[in-house]
C-alpha positions as CSV (number, residue, x, y, z in Angstrom):
1,M,-52.7,80.4,-100.4
2,E,-53.3,82.8,-103.2
3,S,-54.5,83.2,-106.8
4,I,-53.5,85.5,-109.5
5,T,-55.4,86.2,-112.6
6,K,-53.6,85.3,-116.1
7,H,-54.8,85.7,-120.0
8,D,-54.0,82.9,-122.0
9,A,-53.0,83.2,-126.0
10,G,-56.6,83.4,-126.7
11,G,-57.2,86.3,-124.9
12,A,-59.1,84.4,-122.2
13,I,-58.9,85.1,-118.5
14,R,-57.7,81.9,-116.0
15,E,-57.1,82.1,-112.2
16,E,-53.9,80.3,-111.2
17,A,-53.3,79.2,-107.3
18,T,-49.9,80.2,-105.7
19,M,-48.3,79.2,-102.6
20,D,-46.9,82.3,-100.7
21,R,-43.3,82.0,-99.1
22,R,-44.5,80.2,-95.6
23,T,-46.8,77.9,-97.0
24,M,-44.2,76.8,-99.3
25,L,-41.6,76.3,-96.9
26,A,-44.2,74.2,-94.3
27,T,-44.8,72.3,-97.2
28,A,-41.4,71.5,-97.9
29,A,-40.5,70.5,-94.1
30,A,-43.6,68.2,-94.1
31,A,-42.0,66.3,-96.9
32,T,-38.8,66.0,-95.5
33,A,-40.2,64.8,-92.2
34,G,-42.0,62.2,-94.2
35,I,-38.7,60.9,-95.9
36,I,-36.9,61.3,-92.7
37,G,-39.3,59.3,-90.8
38,V,-39.4,56.1,-93.6
39,L,-35.2,56.1,-93.2
40,A,-35.3,56.0,-89.7
41,A,-38.3,53.6,-89.4
42,P,-36.8,49.8,-88.1
43,G,-36.2,47.2,-90.7
44,V,-34.0,44.6,-91.6
45,A,-30.5,44.6,-90.4
46,E,-28.3,43.9,-93.4
47,A,-24.9,44.1,-94.8
48,A,-22.8,43.5,-98.1
49,L,-21.2,40.2,-98.9
50,G,-18.0,40.2,-97.2
51,D,-19.2,43.3,-95.3
52,P,-19.4,43.4,-91.3
53,L,-23.0,44.2,-89.7
54,K,-22.1,46.2,-86.9
55,A,-24.0,47.5,-84.1
56,C,-22.8,50.0,-81.1
57,T,-24.6,52.7,-78.5
58,F,-23.1,55.5,-77.7
59,D,-24.8,56.0,-74.5
60,G,-22.2,55.5,-71.9
61,E,-20.4,52.0,-70.7
62,N,-23.0,51.7,-67.8
63,S,-25.9,51.9,-69.6
64,A,-28.4,49.0,-69.2
65,T,-30.1,49.1,-72.8
66,P,-28.7,46.3,-74.8
67,V,-27.0,47.0,-78.2
68,V,-28.9,44.7,-80.1
69,D,-32.1,42.8,-79.0
70,V,-33.6,40.1,-81.0
71,V,-36.2,37.8,-80.2
72,N,-38.0,35.3,-82.3
73,A,-41.1,33.5,-80.9
74,G,-41.3,30.5,-83.3
75,G,-37.3,29.8,-83.6
76,D,-33.9,30.4,-83.2
77,A,-33.2,33.9,-82.5
78,I,-29.7,34.5,-83.4
79,A,-27.9,31.7,-85.5
80,G,-24.4,31.8,-86.2
81,G,-22.2,29.8,-88.9
82,C,-18.7,29.8,-89.8
83,N,-16.7,27.8,-92.3
84,A,-13.1,28.8,-91.2
85,P,-11.5,25.7,-88.9
86,T,-10.2,28.1,-86.5
87,K,-12.9,30.6,-86.1
88,S,-15.9,30.7,-84.1
89,G,-20.0,31.0,-85.4
90,V,-21.0,33.1,-82.4
91,Y,-18.1,35.2,-80.4
92,G,-18.1,37.1,-77.4
93,F,-15.9,39.3,-75.4
94,A,-16.1,41.7,-72.4
95,N,-13.6,44.6,-71.6
96,A,-14.5,44.5,-67.9
97,A,-13.4,42.1,-64.9
98,A,-16.8,41.6,-63.9
99,S,-18.8,41.1,-67.1
100,Y,-19.8,38.4,-69.3
101,G,-18.5,37.6,-72.7
102,V,-21.5,35.5,-73.2
103,F,-24.3,35.0,-70.8
104,A,-27.4,32.5,-71.2
105,R,-30.3,32.4,-69.0
106,N,-33.5,30.8,-69.0
107,D,-36.1,31.7,-66.6
108,H,-38.7,28.8,-67.2
109,G,-37.0,25.7,-65.8
110,G,-35.4,24.9,-69.4
111,T,-31.6,24.7,-70.6
112,A,-29.9,27.9,-70.6
113,L,-27.0,26.5,-72.7
114,G,-27.1,23.7,-75.1
115,V,-23.5,22.3,-76.7
116,S,-23.3,19.9,-79.2
117,G,-20.1,18.7,-79.6
118,G,-16.7,19.3,-77.9
119,V,-16.1,22.1,-75.3
120,S,-12.8,24.1,-74.8
121,L,-12.1,25.7,-71.7
122,S,-8.6,28.1,-71.6
123,R,-9.2,27.5,-67.8
124,S,-8.5,23.8,-68.0
125,G,-6.0,21.2,-68.3
126,T,-4.1,18.5,-67.2
127,A,-0.9,18.2,-64.5
128,S,1.4,15.1,-63.8
129,I,1.7,13.6,-60.2
130,G,4.9,12.1,-59.9
131,K,5.3,8.8,-57.4
132,N,5.7,9.2,-54.0
133,K,4.3,12.6,-54.3
134,S,0.9,13.8,-52.5
135,S,0.4,17.2,-54.3
136,V,0.5,19.3,-57.3
137,S,0.8,22.8,-57.8
138,I,-1.0,24.0,-60.7
139,T,-1.0,27.6,-62.4
140,V,-4.0,28.9,-64.2
141,P,-3.7,31.1,-67.2
142,G,-6.6,33.7,-68.4
143,G,-7.2,35.7,-65.5
144,P,-6.4,36.1,-61.6
145,L,-8.0,33.6,-59.5
146,T,-10.7,34.7,-57.0
147,G,-12.0,34.0,-53.3
148,S,-15.0,32.2,-55.0
149,S,-12.9,30.3,-57.7
150,K,-14.0,26.7,-57.5
151,F,-11.8,23.4,-58.6
152,L,-12.8,20.2,-60.3
153,V,-10.3,17.8,-60.4
154,T,-10.2,14.2,-61.1
155,L,-7.5,11.3,-61.2
156,Q,-6.6,10.5,-65.0
157,K,-5.5,7.0,-63.8
158,T,-4.7,4.9,-61.0
159,A,-2.2,6.5,-58.5
160,G,-2.3,3.3,-56.2
161,S,-4.6,1.2,-54.1
162,G,-6.8,4.0,-52.3
163,V,-5.3,7.0,-53.5
164,F,-7.7,9.8,-54.2
165,V,-7.9,13.4,-54.7
166,A,-8.5,14.7,-51.2
167,Y,-8.9,18.8,-52.4
168,A,-7.8,21.6,-53.8
169,K,-7.5,25.2,-52.8
170,K,-6.2,28.5,-54.1
171,T,-2.5,29.4,-53.1
172,S,-2.0,32.4,-55.1
173,S,-3.8,34.8,-57.4
174,T,-2.5,32.3,-60.5
175,K,-2.1,29.3,-58.6
176,F,-4.0,26.5,-56.8
177,K,-2.6,22.9,-55.3
178,V,-4.4,19.5,-55.5
179,Y,-3.6,17.0,-52.7
180,L,-4.3,13.6,-52.8
181,N,-5.2,11.8,-49.6
182,K,-1.7,9.9,-49.4
183,K,1.7,9.6,-51.4
184,A,1.1,8.4,-55.0
185,S,2.8,4.8,-55.3
186,T,3.0,5.0,-59.1
187,S,2.8,8.2,-61.3
188,S,-0.3,9.6,-62.6
189,S,-1.9,12.6,-63.6
190,V,-5.0,14.8,-63.1
191,S,-7.4,16.8,-65.2
192,W,-8.7,19.9,-63.8
193,M,-11.2,22.9,-64.5
194,V,-11.7,26.2,-62.8
195,L,-14.9,27.9,-62.7
196,D,-15.7,31.4,-61.3
């Protein structure tokens, strides 16, 4: 900091403080840093009406850092709603076969995932079993079956006296077969679901 001597209009002497170049640059840098700090400070994530709210990370596919980390000690962490009849309130997808589109976990013995209303599963359906048949082959959409795939199968209606589902087993990467304990004496059908 320097000072210079000047005379006012009446001839009186006055001193004014001036900044040298180095001090001026340092002061400007400090002010800029303060502005950047305010802009970079975390706050509420917002988007204009009609615009999507997006979050992404660029630190590699194998990063364990969550893109979005939401914690709420007093209520729901994430609430999603949708008024479109064919869309979802919360939608998740994965680009790798070993990834979860949506994963729910509760480490304290409580419910990890609660559903109020119907559940739609792409790897489920029904299949008919004709009279005098004891098995039916089923093609599963939505990805290949694995060695750990599990099949839940039940009769939708009686297939005859004492007839029940004996077991089901994988027969190819996209198919499994349901076996009855004996031939159906009347046509029936089974409902099925695949879990991996």
